[in-house]
C-alpha positions, -999 to +999 in steps of 0.1 A: -008-365+693-030-353+662-020-355+627-011-322+612-016-315+572+009-294+555+014-277+519+044-280+501+051-267+465+078-282+440+088-269+403+099-291+377+122-266+358+132-279+323+163-256+308+181-265+275+163-302+275+177-309+309+155-310+344+172-296+378+174-322+404+189-318+435+202-348+457+192-348+492+222-343+519+233-376+534+230-364+569+193-357+563+165-374+583+142-377+553+152-395+523+191-388+525+209-394+493+178-393+474+171-369+443+144-346+444+130-311+425+134-280+442+109-266+462+092-268+502+068-260+525+044-231+520+045-207+552+012-195+568-006-171+546+016-175+518+008-178+483+022-215+473+037-194+439+054-170+460+063-200+481+080-217+450+098-191+440+114-183+475+123-217+478+141-222+445+159-191+450+173-206+486+180-237+470+192-232+437+199-194+431+176-191+403+149-172+396+117-188+384+085-181+371+055-205+380+034-216+347+010-243+353+000-273+377+018-304+371+007-327+394-006-331+432+011-358+458+001-368+493+034-374+510+034-386+549+062-385+571+074-379+606+086-345+617+121-345+628+119-325+657+087-326+669+082-369+661+045-355+648+031-374+620+027-347+591+000-355+558+018-333+532+000-322+501+027-316+473+020-289+447+039-300+416+043-271+391+059-263+358+086-231+361+108-217+339+141-198+342+163-179+323+197-198+332+207-231+346+237-212+365+225-232+396+242-222+433+239-241+459 
């Protein structure tokens, strides 16, 4: 099976001196119980900043503005359903929000 490449967008949001982290659910097949910054996969034909705004809203209920690129990270993993090897590039962005009223 060929290795696939994926793209993800993640966002670091600092609000009142605090950074938002989400705990990965304990039943997750990847990194269960660990902490991560919100974000997720970029869909086909989707701009990565739109993907990050969509993922942030889905995961936290917060609307964010994407400010700038913070870092790029490569994370390789095996897909849960297909067992395919995935090489993922993650764009870690700095984002801002108007509230810390998170709704999971």
